[in-house]
N, C-alpha and C positions, 0 to 999 in steps of 0.2 A: 665453642666451648670445650674445655677438657671434660672427659666423662666422669670425673670425681672432683669434689670439694670436700677436703677432709677435715674441715673445721666444724666440729659438732657442738661446741660450747664457746662461751664468750671469754675464756681465759686460756693461756697455755697450760697443757698438762701433759706430763711424760707418761704415756700409757701404751700398752702393746696394741690395743684397738683391733684384736684379731676376731674374726668370725669365719664360720664354715661357708663354703661356696653354696649360693642358693641354686635351687633347681633352675636348669636352663642357662647357668652362668658358666662359661667356658674357662678351663685351667689357662689355656693360651688365648690371648686376645690379638686380633688383627685390626690395627688402625690403618684401614685401606688407603686413606689419603696420603699416608707417610710410609707405607710398607716398602715400596720399591726403593725410595731414596734411602731409608734406614738399612735396608739389606744391602744395598750397594756400598753404604758407608761401612758397615760391618766387614764386607769383603775387602774394601781397601785397607782398613785398619789391620786386619788379619794378614793380608799380603805384605804390608809394610813391616810389621814386627810380630810374628806369630807367637813367640814365647811371652811377649808382654800381655797378650790378650787371651791365650789359651795355655793351660797348664793342667797336667794330670799326673798324680803320683804313681809310682810303679804299683802294678797289682790291681788298678782301678778299671781295667777293661770290662770286667763282668758287671760292674756298677753302671758304666756308661752304656753298655748294650741294653741293660734292663731298662734304663731311662728312655732309650729309644723305642723299645718294644712296648712300654707302657704308654708313651705320649703319643706315638703315631696313631694307633687306633683311636684314642680320644680325640685327636685333632680331626681325623676324618669324620668321626661321628658328629662332634659338636660344631665343626665349621666346614660342612660338605661343599659350600660355595667355593671354598679356597683350596682344599685338599681332598685327595682320594687315595685309598689304600686297597690293595688286592693281595691276598696271601694264598699261595698255591703250594702245598707241601711245606717244604722249608724255605721257600723263596718268596720274598717280599717285593712288591712293585709299588713304589711311592710316586705319586704325581702331586707337584705343587702347581696348582692352576694359576696362581698369581705370578709366578716366575716363568711358568711355561717349561718347567724341567721335569725330568722323570729319573728315577734312580731304582735300579734293581739290585737287591743284595740278600745275603744269607745271614741272619742274626748270628754273632758269635764268630763268623768268618772274618777275621780282620783285613783279608785281602779283598773283600767284596765291596768295601767302601773306600773312596779315595782319600778319606781323612780319618782321624780318630773319631769314634762314634758320637762323642759329645760335641766335638768341634762341627761335625757335619750336621747334627741336629740344630745347633745354635744358628747355622746359616739358613734355616728354614723359618725362623721366628724372629720377631722384634726383641723379645726378651733377652736379657743376660741370663745364663744358666750356670748355677753353682751346686756342687754336690758336697755334702757334709757326710761323714761316717757316723751313722746312727748307732753302730754296734760298739763304738770305742768311747771310753770315758772322755768327757770334754767335748765330744761331737766335732772333731776337727775337720777342717775343709781339705778335701782331697782331689777335687778337680773343678775346673771352671773355665767357661768362655765369658769373658768380660770386655765389652767393647764400649759400653756407655756408663762408666762409673762416675760417681759423685765424690771426686777427690780421694780415691784409694786405688790400690792396684793389687793384682795377684801376687806379685812378688812379696809384698809385706803381709800378706794374709795366708797364703798357702801353707798347709800343714799345722796352722795355729788352731787352738781350741775356740769355741764360741765365745767364751768370755775374753780370751786374749784379743779376739778380733775387735771387740767392742770397747777396749780400754780407752781409746781416745775420746769416747762419747761421754761427756760429763753426767755423773750420777747413774750411768747404766747399770754398773755392777751392783750397787746398793739397791736401786729401785726396781730394775727390771731383770736383773741377772737370773735370779731363782726362777721367776715366773717364766722366762723365756726357755730356760733349760727344761723345766717341767712340761712346757708346752710341747717342745720338740721330742722329748722322750715319750711323750703320751700320744703321739700321732698314730693314726690307724690307716692302713692301706685303704684306698679309695675314699678317704675322707680328708680332702684338701682343705686347708685354711688359707685365709687371705687377710691383708691388711694394706693400708695406703700410708706411705711416708711422704713428707713433704719438705721442700727447701725453696728458697728464693735466691736466684742468681742474677748477674748482670749480663749474661750472655745466653744466646740460644743454642750454643754448640751442644751436641749430645755426649761427646767424649771429654770428661772432665778429670782426666788423670792428673796426679799431683805435678808431673813435669810440663803439663800444658799451661800452668798458671801464668808463667812470664808472657805467653801469647795473648792473654785476655785481661790481665790485671789492670790495664789502662781503662778498661771499661767502668771501673769504680769511680772514675773522675767525671765531674760535670753532671752528676745526677742531682736534680733540683725538685722542689715541691711542685714545679710545673710539669716536669717530664718523667717523673719516677714511674708512673703507671705504665708508660710505654717502654722505658728503659730497663725496668726489672721484669723478670721472668718467674712465674710459678712453675716449679718443677716438681712433678709427682712421680712416685714409684708405686705402682700397683705390684705388690709382692705376694707370692703364694709359697706354701710349704706342703710338700707331698712326700709320704713315706713309700719307698719301693718295697714291695712284699717279700721278695727273695733275698736280696743282698742287704737290706736294711739301710740302704743309702736314703738321704734326705735331699730332695730336690728343692732347691731355693730358686724361684724365678723372679726376675725384676723387669717389669715393663715400664719404661720411662716415658712420660708425657710432659710437655712443656708449652707455655703460651704466655704472652705478655700479661702482666698483673690486670691491666686495664681491661682486657676481654673477659676476665673471670669475675669481675666485681661490678658489672653494670647494674646488677640488682643492689639497691641501697642496703638491704639486709646483709647481704654477703660483704659489702664494703665495710660495714660497721663491725661485722664479726671478725674479718681479717685484722682490722685495726686493733680491736681488743686483744686478739690473740698475740700479735706482734708486740703490743704495749707491755705484755705480761711475761714475755720470755725472759728467763734469768740471764744476767750478763755473760756467765760462762757459756751457756748454750748459744746466746747470740754471737759470741765470738767463734764458737765452734761451727756454726752454721754460716759464718761469714756475712751475718745481717748487719753488724755494728756500723761499717763504713757508710751505709746508705739508709740506715733505719729512720733517722730523724726526717730526711725528705720524703721518704716513703710514707711515713705516718702523716706529714703534713699534706701530702697529696690525697691520702685516704680520708683525711679529716675535712678536706675542702669540699665544697659543693660541686659535684660533677658538671662539666659543661656538656649540654646536650649535643649529640652527634648530628651533624648536618644531614638532611634528607634530600636526596636528588629528586627533582620533580620530573 
């Protein structure tokens, strides 16, 4: 099962759903079963088209370096099974125990890393990493590594303000725009907040860039009340927001998890909860989330009595 089930009430509600990280809860998460595959997928995407998946505006190198120097000690402290860090003078020695790699570098020395700092950091984690400028009005996006988006791209968002970025989301500006801006402007160093976003898709591919749609749009066909639970996938984004103490950059992380709907609603209470939420999604939001083409058969599947799984003797 996925680590989160983000439906807390019996009807759809457009809310921020933000909370502070709990004691013992790490900023970066490692899904060990999928880590190697997802990191290899990131590497392949970045090799195929770097600019599509990593961009940084001029002058953002200090913000990127600060993100590296803030996250690596946290990762080594919170996830010592997977990462280790040694600092000697100005020289840093990073070990990724999952990948079996080591990197030595000097923070601030652009020649000491083989890649831009944020790009290098993004290749250590399953999360997508985005930086917003917390010192400028509108909190514009200024850098990012984005390999597993849900139907958006860096080209269309880079340099744009927080509210501009969310213009396609129905009702966001009126219902959540002010609250989101206040939340981000009120972030404090060392006090990361988190939330969980959800979608339902018809593909288990991680990279859902807009230009990929023709490659998987055929999967909307043939979804029925009998197969919707296996054909539809619950896609979760565990998101965090952290303020960098020196540059004022805001780090936005997105860890994407997904699994067939059927595996996430074996509990009848979960099954009913998801059905009630989907039944109350407004039409414009249903279209935005691309739920409409398969909503009827998925609801019929959720409303049906589940067939018990066969048990091998």
